[in-house]
Structure formats: structure tokens, C-alpha cells
C-alpha positions in Angstrom: 83.4 107.6 108.5 86.8 109.0 108.8 90.1 107.0 108.8 93.3 108.4 110.2 96.5 107.9 108.1 99.9 107.9 109.9 103.3 107.0 108.8 106.7 107.4 110.4 108.1 108.1 106.9 106.7 111.7 107.2 107.1 114.3 110.0 105.1 113.7 113.1 102.3 116.4 113.6 103.4 119.1 116.0 99.9 119.5 117.4 96.6 117.9 117.8 95.9 116.9 114.2 96.4 113.9 111.8 98.9 113.7 108.9 95.9 112.7 106.7 92.3 111.6 106.9 90.5 109.4 104.4 86.8 110.4 104.0 84.4 109.7 101.2 87.0 108.3 98.9 89.3 111.3 99.3 92.6 111.8 101.1 92.9 115.1 102.9 96.5 115.8 104.1 97.6 118.3 106.7 100.1 121.0 105.7 103.5 119.7 105.2 106.8 121.4 105.1 110.4 120.6 104.4 111.1 118.6 107.6 113.2 115.4 107.6 111.0 112.9 109.4 114.0 111.2 111.0 115.6 114.3 112.6 112.9 116.8 112.7 115.2 119.3 111.1 114.4 121.6 108.1 115.9 120.2 104.9 117.6 122.8 102.6 117.9 126.4 102.5 116.6 127.2 99.0 113.0 127.1 97.9 113.9 124.2 95.4 115.4 122.0 98.1 112.6 122.8 100.5 109.9 122.1 97.8 111.5 118.8 97.0 111.4 117.6 100.7 107.8 118.9 101.1 106.4 117.0 98.1 108.3 113.9 99.2 106.7 114.2 102.6 103.3 114.5 101.0 104.1 111.6 98.7 105.0 109.3 101.7 101.7 110.2 103.5 99.7 109.5 100.2 101.5 106.1 99.7 100.4 105.1 103.3 96.8 106.0 102.3 97.2 104.0 99.0 97.4 107.0 96.6 100.2 108.9 94.9 100.9 112.2 93.4 99.0 111.2 90.2 95.9 111.0 92.4 96.1 114.5 93.6 93.2 116.7 92.5 93.9 119.8 94.6 97.0 121.5 96.1 97.2 124.5 98.4 100.6 126.1 98.6 101.8 128.7 101.1 105.1 130.4 100.3 106.9 132.5 102.8 108.0 134.8 100.0 106.0 135.1 96.7 109.4 136.0 95.0 110.3 132.3 95.4 107.4 131.3 93.1 109.5 130.5 90.0 111.9 128.2 92.0 109.0 126.6 93.6 107.0 126.2 90.3 110.0 124.5 88.6 110.2 121.7 91.2 106.4 121.4 91.4 106.0 121.1 87.6 108.6 118.3 87.5 107.0 116.4 90.4 103.3 116.7 89.4 102.7 115.2 85.9 99.8 116.1 83.6 96.9 116.3 84.1 98.2 118.4 87.0 96.0 119.1 90.0 94.3 122.5 90.5 96.3 124.8 92.8 96.0 127.8 94.9 99.2 129.5 95.9 99.4 132.3 98.5 102.0 134.2 100.5 101.9 133.3 104.3 104.0 134.1 107.3 105.6 130.7 107.8 107.8 130.0 110.9 111.4 129.1 109.8 110.4 127.5 106.5 109.9 128.7 102.9 107.0 126.4 101.8 104.1 124.5 103.0 101.6 122.4 101.1 98.5 120.3 101.6 96.7 118.2 99.0 93.4 116.4 98.4 93.8 113.2 96.6 91.3 110.8 95.1 91.1 107.0 95.9 89.9 104.7 93.3 88.1 102.7 96.0 87.2 104.0 99.3 88.0 100.7 101.1 91.7 101.1 100.3 
């Protein structure tokens, strides 16, 4: 059984997809970027600022599902420019505490943003 997660505290999907789905005790989020959920505008012009906002958006979706960053097991990261990796990694390392999730980071053609991330988190109890 799939359960859709939606919160006004994170950007509204721009297409026919959910912010997150709970399935089998796991939370799967859609890719999130550095979008202010109130205005729909991109937050920040640096990789550091955009990474902060992107993780905050993910954190808000996870909270709606009953999870947090400490419950994240897997992260997929898309960077518009792999030269931004060090700045991204600095913020990422400060926001995700040990034991840190496994991660894949790739370069991608992103439209007007520097970073996009999605996560898979584990719920202690599927009924959350």
C-alpha cells in the first residue's frame, strides 16, 4: 500500500508526481531543489545557499512523513557543475550527522538551479 505525503512547507510539485510516498516502511522523496515554498523562487546564488534550502525542503517533507534527516539511508544528488562539489559537501556534512547515509552524486543538466536531491528514509513503524 502506498501513502502520499504532501506539505505546504515544501515546494509544490511542478508535474504529476508526489512530494513523497511511504511504502513498505520507507519514505521515498521526489527530487527537491532550492525553492522557497512560499514564493516559488530559487533561494541563493551559491551552491552553499542552495544546498541549505534543498536539505531544508527535504527535512520538511520527511517531518510530514514522521521522519527526519537521521532516518535517511540513501541520498541521490545532482549537481549542475561538479566543480561545486566541495561547497556542496561542506553543507551536506554539517546537516547529515553520523552515521551518514550512502550517497550517489552525479553531474546533471539542471534548469536554473545548482543542486537537486532526493532521499530514501526508514520509518521505525510503517503505520506512522
